N, C-alpha and C positions, 0 to 999 in steps of 0.2 A: 504492499501499500504505499502510495507517495506520500507524503508531510506535506503539509499545507501549510502556509503563513497569513498572519495578517494581512500582508501586502497582497498577498492572491486572491483575496477575499474584500480587496477595494480599499482598505485602508492603508497608508501609509503611515507608521508613525515619526519616520523622519522627518517626513516632511512639515509636519505640525511642529515640532522641535525647532526647525530651520524656521518656520516660520516666526516663530518667539522670537530665536536669536534676533531675525533683522528687525522687529519690531519695538524692542525693548528699547535701546536709546531715546526715539520716541516717543513711549511709553513715559518712561521716568522725565520727561524733561516737564511734565506736567505737576511734577511730586511736589508738596510743600513740607514745611519740617512735620505736619498733621498726619501725614501719611507712615505709617510704621511699618508697614507691608504692603506691596502690592502683587507686580508681576511675578510669577514663578511659586506664589504662595499659595495653599487653596483656598485661604480666605484673605480680600482684601482687609488691612485693617486703620481705622482712620479714629483718629485720637478726639475723641469728642469734646477734651477740654476746652478744645479750640470754640467753643460754642459757650464758652463762662462766664463770657462778658455781657450775656444777653440775659435779659429779665426772665422771657416764658417761651423758648425756642421749641418752636413746632417743624417736625420731620415733616417735607412733601414731596412725596414719589411717585414716579410716572413710568409706564413703559411702552414702545411703540417699535414700530417697524419702517423700512423704506419702501417696503411695499413693491411692484414692479416697475421702480426707477431702475430696479436691480439692474434688468434686463437690457436695457440701453445702454448701462454702463460694459455689460455685457458686449452687446453688438456693437460699441466703438472699441474697447477695448482701452477702457478710461475709466479708473475705480478713484482716482484724488477728489471726487467731491462727493461720492454719496456718505463717505465719513461725515465730512462736514454736515453733511443732511440731516443724519440722524442725530447728532448731539445737537443741534439747532432746535430742531424739532421739539426731541425734550425738555433743552430750557426751554422752549417757548409753554412748554403744556403745565409746566409748575409757576410758571413768570406770571401766568394769569390770576396765583392766587396770592402773590407778591414775593415770592421764592426764589433766591438767590441758590445756584446751583455749588453742591459740596462735592460729587464724587459722580461719576459715570464709570456705569459696565458696558461694555459690547458683547454681541454675539452674532460670531460669522460662522455657518453652515454654507456645504456645499457638497457634489459626490465626491469632487477630488481636489483636495487642497493644493493652489499651487503658491508655495510661501513669498514669491514675490508680489504676488496680488492682495493677497493676506497682508503684507506689512503694507504697502501703498492704502488700504482701507484703512487701517488702523492709522496710521501716519495723520489721515485725513481727521480722524475722531480726535486724535490726538494735537494737533495742529487748532483745532473748534475749541478742545478746551482750556488750550493756553487763552483762547482770545478772551473768553468768558469766565479766565478763572477758577477754573473746574478742573479737581484728576481725575485722571485715568485711570480709577482703583483696580481695575481687574477684567474677568472679561472669558469669554469661552470661544474656543477654533473647533468645530466638531464638521466630519469627514462620514457623512455619511451617505454611499451606496446604496440606491436602491431606494433612497428618500426625496431626496432632490434629482431634479432632471441631471443628465451628463452636463457642462459648461455651466449650470446655472451657480448663482450663491443666493443667500439669504444673509438681511443686517439686521439687527436688531439690536435696541439699546434703553439700559434702563438705570434713570439717575434720582439721585435726593438732594432735596435741599431743603433750606432752612429757613423761616421767618418767625418774626415777632408777633405773638397770640395777637397782639395791639393792632398789630400792621397788617393780617389778614385783609385781601381783598375775593371778596364772598358775593359780591352784586347787593346786598343788601341795601344799598345808599343810592342807587338806580330810581330817579325818579320820573316823572312825565316833565319833557322840558328840560333834559340832558341833552346836552351837544356828544353825538358821535363823530370822533378822528376814527381817519380808515389812513395804516402806515403801508406804505407802498411795499407790494411782494417785489420779488427776485424773478418770479416766474410760477411754476405749477408749483414748486416746494416740491412737498412727498405725495402729494393726496391726484387722484385721476388720472393716471399713467394710462390704466389699462383702458378707458376711452381713448385718451391720446394715441397709444400703440396702434389703435383701431384705425381712425383717422389716418394715420400718417403709415397703415399698412405698406409697403412696398417703397417707401420713400427713400430716396439714398442720405441718408444722417447725418453728411460729411458735406451734402453740395448746399451752396450760399442758397438762403431762400428769399427772393427779391423785395415779398415783405418784411419780410425781420432782419434784412440788411447783414446776416451771418450765417453760418451752416446752421440746419434744423438742429443737429444732435449739442451744440453748443447750447442753442435755449436752452432746450429740454434737461439738458443737465445743467443749469446755473444750477449751484446751491440752495438750500434753502438758509432763509436770513435769520439771525438772531434779532429779538426785540431788545435783548435786556439793557441796552444802553441808553436806547430812548427811553426805558420805564423809568430809568434813574432817573433821567436827566427831568423829567419831567416831576418826579418826587422833590430833588433837589431842589425843582424852581418852585416850590410849594403848590406845585398844582394838585388838587383832591380828584384822585382817581377814583372813581363810582365802582366801575368794572371793566375787565380787559376778557375780551374772546380771540385765542387765537383760530384763525378759521384752516380749516383740516379738512378732513373726509366731512362731506355731508355739507361743506360750501359755505357761502354765503348765506343761508337761509336758515341749518341746522344747527349751526353751531353758537350763534349770538345769545337765542333762548337758553342753553345751559345756565347762563347766568344772571337770568331774569327773574328779579321776585314778582308777588302774584301783582296783576294790575296795570301789568306795563305791556308796550310792546316797543319793537323797533322800526323807521319810516326810513329807510335808503332812500336818497335823490339820483333820478339817473342824469347822468352828465356830470356827476359833482368832483367823480377823478378820473383820471385817461384809463382806459381799459387798453393793458399793453396787446400789442398785435397778435402776440402769439393764441391769444383767446379767442380772439376775434379768427385768427383764420381757422381755427378748431371748430368755430362755430360756420363757417362758408363751408367748409370743405365738408362736415358732417351732417348739415343741414340739421343742425342741434336746436332746439325750441329754448327761448329766453330763458326759460323758468328751469330747465333742466341743466346751461351752463349754471346758474348762480346754485344748484343745487348739487353741484360735484365739485367746482371749480371756486379758489379765491378771486380769480377775476381783478385781479393786481394789488387786491387787500390781505396783507397776511395776519395783520393784527387790527382790532376794532377798540378802543378808549373811548371811554364811556366817563365825561367828566363836567361839573355844572356848566349849565351856556355862558353865563358871567364870565368863565375863566376859558370858553376857548381858543378866543385872539390869543390870549398869551402859552396857552398848550401849541399854540402852530408856531408862535414864534418862537418857543425853545425847540420844536421840533422842525422847522426848515422846510426844504422845499418837496421834501419826499414822504407827506402827510397833507391830508384835505379837509375840511369840517364835509363829513359824505351825508349826513340825518340827523333825526334827534329820537327821543322818546317819546313815547304817547300813550295816553290812558287807554286801556286794551282790557276786555276780557278774558282773552286766548294771549300769553306770549308767543311771539310769532314773530318772523320778519317781510316787513313790506316794502319791496323795491318800487318806487313812484315817482313818476314825470314831472310831477308836480313837487316844488319846494326851492327855497333860497339857494339850492346849489344848482336847480337844472339847468343843463344847456351848456355846465361852464365847469372845469377844474377850477379849483378857491386852493 
């Protein structure tokens, strides 16, 4: 009887070890003195005494994935952006409750590990973590033949952050009359790619598209933005943030109501913000109804900030050009979002 090895079964332990060696320097570059054990340990150790200066620290955690955007990375052989995607997505998810990130863990799985690909992805995670002051504390690299399709990969992340209990943003302060400010997205971010890939099936991702002014693949792989800096600037300026909504799966219609208290709904004004050409192209080519577009995509708004109406102009002055007053909160029996043609912002970007 011939002896078989784990490698014969499709799992190359040496490849996993090599991937860890290649990523180690980038990961360790995210560590501060509070990281007591990280890469290579069975579990990451983070010194919680780093929170001792806080009065009532509350931990906030979230897990998410990049989804089918990874298929475009594979198709183009470009793996340097999706690490940024997953970190920034997770940062924004805890940011809506006022939390700043402490540490992040990644999960990369594939039918077959290519060490250089894994190291590039994790390098992107590490760069994004450094940008927001977050430790890349650990993670998992899994080779799973038979579970994942050959040539594909999956990327998931978990983040843990902290916020003072008194500073939690939970939407309870939202009231009718509040202004809604939209912060520009950098593109599709990490949602709607199954629909976008269907629309662009058969297209050359490396070809420049006239409507976009650059290769289609570059636009589709544009990394998800983090809004940590913008929110911090608003807080430093004394702007009262009543609510934050990260526009992810479910688009502009499903995400904002998650933070609304009873008795109010959002009115967004058509024409009050510029819709990036990529969304217009997707809608035209796919003959997609406006409601479906708003239900799937962010349409150029990656985060909504709800502030008192009297502070809206000050908030816009703090945020700069990539922010617009896009709507207002109104009295309503059911929470929801209406996109209306009428309103102060109709017909122009503000």
